[in-house]
C-alpha positions as CSV (number, residue, x, y, z in Angstrom):
1,M,-1.2,-28.8,-3.0
2,D,-2.9,-31.2,-5.9
3,Q,-3.7,-29.8,-9.0
4,K,-7.1,-29.2,-8.6
5,A,-7.0,-27.4,-5.5
6,R,-4.1,-25.0,-7.3
7,A,-6.6,-24.4,-9.9
8,K,-9.1,-23.2,-7.7
9,V,-6.9,-21.0,-5.8
10,R,-5.7,-19.0,-9.4
11,R,-9.4,-19.4,-10.3
12,H,-10.4,-17.3,-7.3
13,T,-7.4,-14.7,-6.4
14,Q,-6.8,-14.9,-10.4
15,E,-3.3,-15.4,-10.0
16,T,-1.0,-15.2,-13.3
17,P,-0.2,-18.5,-14.1
18,P,3.2,-19.5,-14.7
19,K,5.2,-19.5,-17.9
20,V,5.6,-22.6,-19.0
21,H,7.8,-24.0,-21.6
22,G,8.8,-27.0,-23.9
23,P,5.7,-29.3,-24.4
24,A,3.4,-28.1,-21.5
25,R,3.0,-24.8,-23.5
26,S,0.8,-26.7,-25.9
27,H,-1.7,-27.0,-23.2
28,L,-1.4,-22.9,-23.4
29,Q,-4.1,-20.8,-25.4
30,R,-1.9,-19.8,-28.2
31,V,-1.3,-16.3,-28.9
32,P,-1.9,-15.1,-32.7
33,L,0.3,-14.0,-34.5
34,P,0.3,-10.0,-36.0
35,Y,-0.5,-9.3,-39.9
36,F,1.9,-6.5,-41.4
37,S,-0.2,-3.8,-43.3
38,G,2.5,-2.5,-45.1
39,N,2.8,0.5,-43.3
40,A,6.8,1.1,-42.4
41,E,5.3,2.6,-39.1
42,E,4.4,-1.0,-38.1
43,W,7.4,-2.5,-39.3
44,R,9.3,-2.5,-36.0
45,E,6.4,-3.7,-33.8
46,F,5.6,-6.3,-36.1
47,R,8.7,-7.7,-36.3
48,R,9.6,-7.5,-32.8
49,Y,6.3,-9.7,-31.8
50,F,6.5,-12.1,-34.7
51,L,10.1,-13.1,-34.0
52,E,9.2,-13.3,-30.4
53,L,6.1,-15.5,-30.5
54,T,8.2,-17.9,-33.0
55,E,11.1,-18.0,-31.3
56,N,10.8,-21.2,-29.3
57,E,8.6,-22.6,-31.4
58,H,11.3,-24.3,-33.8
59,F,9.6,-24.2,-36.7
60,P,11.1,-25.7,-39.9
61,P,12.2,-23.2,-42.5
62,A,9.5,-23.6,-44.9
63,I,6.9,-23.3,-42.2
64,M,8.2,-20.5,-40.5
65,M,8.3,-18.9,-44.2
66,A,4.6,-20.3,-44.7
67,Q,3.4,-18.0,-41.3
68,L,5.2,-15.3,-42.8
69,R,3.3,-15.5,-46.1
70,E,0.3,-15.8,-45.0
71,H,0.9,-12.9,-42.1
72,L,1.7,-10.0,-44.9
73,I,-1.2,-8.4,-46.2
74,T,0.2,-6.5,-49.1
75,K,0.9,-7.8,-52.4
76,E,3.8,-5.9,-52.2
77,A,5.4,-7.2,-49.2
78,K,4.5,-10.8,-50.5
79,A,6.3,-10.2,-53.4
80,L,9.7,-9.2,-52.0
81,I,10.1,-13.0,-50.4
82,A,8.8,-14.3,-53.5
83,G,10.5,-17.4,-54.3
84,K,12.9,-17.3,-51.1
85,T,12.7,-20.0,-48.8
86,D,15.6,-19.2,-46.1
87,P,13.7,-17.0,-43.1
88,T,16.7,-14.8,-42.4
89,E,17.0,-13.6,-46.3
90,A,13.2,-13.0,-46.2
91,W,13.5,-10.5,-43.3
92,T,16.6,-8.8,-44.6
93,A,14.6,-7.9,-48.0
94,L,12.0,-6.7,-45.7
95,N,13.9,-4.9,-42.7
96,K,15.4,-2.9,-46.4
97,R,12.3,-1.9,-47.8
98,Y,10.1,-1.1,-44.4
99,G,13.2,-0.7,-42.2
100,D,15.8,1.6,-44.2
101,K,16.3,5.0,-42.7
102,E,17.0,6.9,-45.9
103,L,14.1,5.5,-48.0
104,A,11.7,6.5,-44.7
105,L,13.5,9.9,-44.4
106,V,12.7,10.4,-48.3
107,N,9.0,9.5,-48.1
108,V,8.5,11.9,-44.8
109,K,9.8,14.4,-46.5
110,Y,7.5,13.9,-49.7
111,K,4.9,13.7,-47.5
112,L,4.5,17.0,-45.7
113,A,5.9,18.6,-48.2
114,S,2.4,17.5,-50.4
115,L,0.2,18.4,-47.2
116,D,-2.4,20.5,-48.2
117,T,-3.5,23.2,-45.1
118,S,-4.9,25.8,-47.7
119,R,-8.8,25.4,-46.0
120,G,-10.1,26.2,-42.6
121,E,-9.3,29.1,-40.2
122,G,-6.1,29.8,-38.8
123,Y,-6.1,27.4,-36.2
124,E,-7.5,24.7,-38.4
125,K,-4.4,25.0,-40.2
126,V,-2.4,24.6,-37.2
127,E,-3.8,21.9,-36.0
128,A,-3.5,20.1,-39.8
129,L,0.4,20.4,-40.3
130,L,0.8,19.3,-36.1
131,Q,-0.7,16.1,-37.2
132,G,0.8,15.8,-40.4
133,V,3.7,16.4,-38.3
134,N,3.3,13.7,-35.6
135,E,2.5,11.4,-38.3
136,A,5.7,12.0,-39.8
137,R,7.6,11.6,-36.3
138,A,5.8,8.3,-35.9
139,T,7.3,6.9,-39.2
140,L,10.5,7.8,-38.9
141,K,10.3,6.4,-35.1
142,A,9.9,2.7,-36.4
143,V,12.9,3.2,-38.3
144,G,15.0,5.2,-35.2
145,A,15.4,8.3,-37.4
146,E,13.4,10.9,-35.8
147,A,15.7,12.6,-34.5
148,D,16.3,12.9,-38.8
149,L,13.5,14.9,-39.4
150,F,14.4,18.4,-38.8
151,N,18.1,18.2,-39.6
152,Y,17.4,20.5,-43.0
153,V,16.9,23.7,-42.3
154,S,14.4,23.7,-45.8
155,V,12.0,21.3,-43.9
156,V,10.9,23.9,-41.2
157,A,10.6,27.1,-44.1
158,Q,8.2,24.1,-46.1
159,L,6.5,23.6,-42.4
160,V,6.1,27.3,-41.4
161,A,4.9,28.3,-45.2
162,K,2.0,26.0,-44.6
163,L,0.3,28.2,-42.0
164,S,-1.9,31.3,-42.1
165,A,-0.3,35.1,-42.7
166,S,-0.7,35.9,-38.7
167,H,0.8,32.6,-37.9
168,Q,4.4,33.0,-40.2
169,D,4.5,36.4,-38.3
170,R,4.0,35.2,-35.3
171,W,6.8,32.7,-35.9
172,H,9.1,35.3,-37.2
173,Q,8.5,37.6,-34.3
174,D,9.2,34.9,-31.7
175,K,12.4,33.3,-33.4
176,T,14.2,36.9,-33.3
177,S,13.1,36.5,-29.4
178,T,16.4,36.9,-26.8
179,E,14.2,33.4,-25.4
180,F,14.5,31.8,-28.7
181,Q,18.1,32.4,-29.6
182,N,19.2,31.3,-25.9
183,D,17.8,28.6,-26.7
184,Q,20.5,25.7,-27.4
185,R,18.6,23.6,-29.6
186,K,18.6,23.0,-33.0
187,L,16.0,24.7,-35.1
188,G,13.9,22.3,-35.4
189,E,13.5,21.3,-32.3
190,K,12.7,24.6,-31.4
191,F,10.2,25.0,-34.0
192,L,8.2,22.0,-33.1
193,A,8.1,23.2,-29.5
194,W,6.7,26.1,-30.6
195,L,4.4,24.3,-33.3
196,E,3.3,22.3,-30.1
197,R,2.4,25.5,-28.2
198,Q,0.2,26.8,-31.3
199,G,-1.6,23.6,-31.5
200,A,-3.0,23.8,-27.7
201,A,-4.1,27.5,-28.4
202,A,-5.8,26.2,-31.7
203,N,-7.7,23.7,-29.6
204,S,-8.8,26.4,-27.4
205,A,-10.0,28.4,-30.4
206,R,-11.4,25.7,-31.5
207,L,-13.6,25.0,-28.0
208,T,-14.3,28.7,-28.2
209,Q,-16.1,28.9,-31.5
210,Q,-17.9,25.6,-30.6
211,A,-19.4,27.4,-27.6
212,L,-20.2,30.4,-29.1
213,A,-22.0,28.2,-32.2
214,L,-24.0,26.4,-29.5
215,S,-25.1,30.1,-27.3
216,K,-26.9,31.4,-30.8
217,Q,-29.0,28.6,-30.9
218,P,-32.7,29.4,-30.3
219,P,-33.9,27.5,-27.1
220,N,-36.4,24.6,-27.3
221,A,-40.1,26.1,-27.5
222,P,-42.7,24.3,-25.2
223,P,-44.9,21.9,-26.7
224,V,-48.3,23.8,-27.9
225,P,-51.5,21.9,-26.2
226,R,-53.6,20.8,-28.7
227,C,-57.7,20.1,-28.6
228,G,-58.5,16.7,-27.9
229,A,-62.0,16.8,-31.1
230,C,-59.7,17.7,-34.0
231,G,-56.0,17.5,-32.8
232,K,-54.7,20.6,-33.4
233,G,-53.2,23.1,-31.5
234,G,-54.1,26.7,-30.5
235,H,-57.9,26.3,-28.8
236,K,-60.0,24.2,-26.4
237,T,-62.0,21.3,-26.9
238,E,-64.8,23.5,-25.9
239,S,-64.7,26.3,-28.2
240,C,-63.5,24.1,-31.2
241,A,-65.1,25.0,-34.6
242,G,-64.8,21.7,-36.0
243,G,-66.4,20.0,-33.2
244,E,-70.3,18.7,-33.7
245,G,-72.9,20.1,-31.3
246,K,-71.3,23.3,-31.0
247,G,-73.6,24.8,-28.0
248,K,-75.3,21.7,-27.2
249,P,-75.2,20.0,-24.1
250,W,-74.0,16.7,-25.5
251,G,-71.3,18.4,-28.1
252,L,-68.8,18.1,-25.1
253,A,-69.6,14.3,-24.6
254,W,-69.7,14.1,-28.2
255,D,-66.1,15.4,-28.8
256,Q,-64.8,13.3,-25.9
257,G,-66.1,9.8,-27.6
258,A,-65.0,10.6,-31.1
259,S,-62.0,12.1,-29.6
260,L,-61.2,8.7,-28.0
261,E,-62.2,6.6,-31.3
262,Q,-60.0,8.3,-33.1
263,E,-56.9,7.9,-31.1
264,L,-57.3,4.2,-30.6
265,A,-58.3,4.3,-34.6
266,G,-55.1,6.0,-35.4
267,N,-52.7,3.9,-33.3
268,T,-52.3,0.5,-35.3
269,F,-51.7,-1.4,-32.9
270,A,-55.4,-0.8,-31.5
271,T,-57.4,-4.2,-31.2
272,S,-60.7,-4.5,-32.5
273,G,-62.0,-4.6,-29.4
274,Q,-60.3,-1.8,-28.0
275,R,-62.0,0.4,-31.5
276,T,-65.7,-1.1,-30.3
277,L,-64.9,-0.1,-26.5
278,A,-64.7,3.2,-27.9
279,G,-67.7,3.7,-30.2
280,R,-69.4,2.0,-26.7
281,E,-67.7,5.0,-24.9
282,R,-69.2,7.6,-27.3
283,E,-72.5,6.6,-27.3
284,S,-73.0,5.7,-23.5
285,L,-71.6,9.9,-23.1
286,Q,-74.0,10.6,-25.5
287,G,-77.0,8.6,-24.4
288,G,-76.2,9.6,-21.1
289,T,-76.0,13.3,-21.8
290,R,-80.2,13.0,-23.8
291,N,-81.1,11.2,-20.9
292,K,-80.3,13.6,-18.4
293,R,-81.8,16.5,-20.6
294,W,-84.8,15.0,-21.5
295,G,-85.7,13.7,-18.1
296,R,-86.3,10.3,-20.1
297,R,-88.3,7.6,-17.4
298,K,-86.7,4.9,-15.6
299,G,-88.7,1.6,-14.9
300,P,-91.1,-0.5,-16.8
301,K,-93.4,1.3,-19.2
302,N,-96.5,-0.5,-18.1
303,S,-96.2,-0.3,-14.2
304,G,-100.3,0.1,-13.7
305,P,-103.3,1.9,-15.1
306,H,-103.3,5.3,-16.1
């Protein structure tokens, strides 16, 4: 099968193109290198993808260092590799700063200690604390230290103190239960499982509050019919107090003609021809009503001798 036939088959069957190595790889679309924002949670993923995408490129050290500097966003990260010409030394310096377990643990503990949960209802405090704990776990997972978060009993005590009084009482009651005592997991793991259950209950409480708030809102009132003469609601055109010719046979015709002209005049997109047509419509309605009332004769004035 020639190259054109193979390309046609691949296009119609959405066949995944084979991985090509060597010089022919330059004809494929190049995958862009990732950027590092300075967040320790993203360090491991950034390092892995960057090295995998540049592994078979065989860049000289100077090109590799230029690429690395370009894809470091923060000034702090750029300063860590300033003056370095060996990519291995650069990666070691960056990994020591963003991949160090002890430093990551210190930063996570500080963030959890300064987490503010003083506002909101009890279920809102639970949601805020659970979100902070999940972010801390993601940070430690990036450096392989997720299991070390709850190695200290003081961390659990600090987190419990950020909950409402009712949730603190619930935690102490559950901690003294037989099921809790028989659980062979560490205290931190048991607290995390308990917090996740409280988070699910908090989500249910939030949905209940939203449903109650919607049920208290008044229903939408039906639209009020409006008068064709004055445009106000609460009365009909025949009984409009502001309409001209009230009680006269041609009053309704005047209201209809005036209403049409006002409607077109108020429309900024109406043309002058449409406004003239509205005036003619009003005159036609008035003239027809007057002719019918006073019995105007039709035909030529001088039809014969009197």
